[in-house]
N, C-alpha and C positions, 0 to 999 in steps of 0.2 A: 471445516476440513480441508488441508492444505497439502497439496502434492507437489513435487519438486521433482525435477529431471533434465536431461540433456538432447531430448530428442523431438523431432516432430511426430512422430508416432506415439512417443511416449506423453506428449502434450495431449494430443486426441484423446488417448486412453484414460488420462486424467480427467479431461473435461467429462467424459462420458461418465467415468465414476462418480463425479460429483452428483450426476442425475438431475441438474438443474437446465432444463431446455438444451441438452447438448448439442442438439444440430444446430440451433440459433446460436451458441455460443462459439462454437468450433468452426462455423462458417465465417462469422466477423473475425476472431481471433486469427484463421488461416488466411484470410484476406490480407490483414494488416502485416502478417510475418512476410507473405510473398515468396519468393525462392530464397530468402536467406536462412542459414542453418542456424537451429536454436541451441544456445550456449546453455540457458536454463529457464527454468519457469517454475511458477508458484499458481496453483488454483487453489483458491480460498472462499468456501461459501460460508455466508453467515445467515442466521435467523434473528431478526429484531421485532421487537414488540412496539407497536405503534397504535396508541390509544387501545382500542378494542381489536385491533387487527395483528395477525402474524404475518410478517414480510420476510421474503427470503431475497438474496441478492448473492453474486458470485462476482468476485474479481480475479482476473487471470494477469499475471506479470510475466512479460516474457523478455528474455535478453538475448539479443542476437550479436554478431560482431559488432556491428555500428550502432544499434537501437535499442531503445529500452521501451517496450510497448507495454500500455495498460488498457485492458478491456473490462468495462463494467456492465452487469446486466441486472437489471431491477423488474420485478413483477408489480403491476399495478392493478387494482381491481376495478371493475365498472364504475364510471363515473361522469359527470357532466360532458366530458370531451368524447368519451367512449361508451358505448352502451354494454360492451363486452371486456372482460378481462384482456391484458395487454401486457407485453414486456417492451422496455427500452434498452437497448445495447449500444455502448458508446467505447469506440476505441480510439487512443491517441498514441501517436508514434514520437518518441523524443531522442533525438542524436545523444549518443552517450555523452559527449563533450558539453552539452547543454545542462547535464545534472550537476547541481550545486552542492547536494549534500545528502547523503546517507546515513540516517540516524537510526542505531539500535537501542532501544530501551530495554533493560532487563529488569525483572522484578524476581527476587531470589529469596527463598525462605532461610530463615536461620544463617545469616550472612557470616556469623562469627565460626560456625563450622563448615564453610564452603568448600569444597573441594574441586580443584580444576577440572572440567568436563562435565561436571552436574548440570543438567538442564535447567533453565530458569523456570519458574513456575507460571510466567507470562511474558511475551514479548511484544514491544511496539516497533514497527518498522515505519520510519518516515522518511520520505523521498522528496526532495525539493528540485524542482529545475526551474522556477520563474513564473509559473504559469500564475500561480495563486499564493499569495501572500496574506498572513495575518498581522494585522496591526493593533499592539496593545497601547494605550494611551492613558495617561493620568496627569492630573495637574501637578505642575511643577511647583516646588517649594524652595525657600532660601533658609540658613539655619536660624534665622530670627524668629523666635516662637510670637514675638508680639507683630510681625510684617503683615499687612494686610494688602500687599501690592499683587497685581496680576504677574506671575511669571510664566504664563503659558502652559505649554504641556510638555511632557517628558513622555518617551515611550520607547517602542522596540518593534521591529519587523522580522517576523520569521516566516521562512520559507515552509508551506503546508500544502503541498500539491497533493499527496497523497499520505494516508496513515492508516495503516491495518494494524489490527491487535488481535493476537493469538495467545490462548492460555491453555495451559495443559488439561485444567479442570473441565474448560469447556469444548476444546477441541482435540485434545488427545496430546500425548508427548511427542509423537510424530510430527503433527502438525507444527509443534514449536521448534524442532529439529529441522525441519524442512524450509520453514521461514529463516531460520539461522543461516543455512546453506544458501538460499538465494540471495540473503543480504551480504553474504561475504562475496558471492561470484559478482554482484553489481559493485560492489565496494573496490574489487579487484579490477573490474573493467574500467572504472572511473579513474583510478588511480593510474592505471595503464594509459590511458588517453590523455591525462593531463601530464604524464612524463613526457609522452610522445610530442606534445604541443609546445613544450618548452625549447 
């Protein structure tokens, strides 16, 4: 379930509507936002299956005039470290100028008959700011099929700080629409910051 909007009151209401430890999530997010106005937000709750367990978690993204905030809350069952179930909440505050990429991947059914404005059936929003990178390596080779020399490795590094997947089938069309709206607001903020820094 994704919710998006532009006010602090709307943000709190969206967190409460998610129903996922709203007091805990709201306190963490509001402490991170501080006194700044909220430009846009997205609340996304996901349910995942881990072996024999069903786990829920929520990600809250907030855009202020100067920062991009990420809050993530996970629930955990009792384990060796805790005799009772517990939740872990983390928040990260990133200056808008540090965001290096905003990638929106859209999955569209029947692309040959696509009409502008039609919602994709799935959206993956990936945001990079340099905290986490994925490195994909493979052995390098030359053009000679008979060469057995060691040519080292070749690869690529991809910013992969946050990736959020929303689908029409699993989350509903409104969640897809809200994810696209937040992605657009974040892209516009990073473009404006980049232009101001030139």
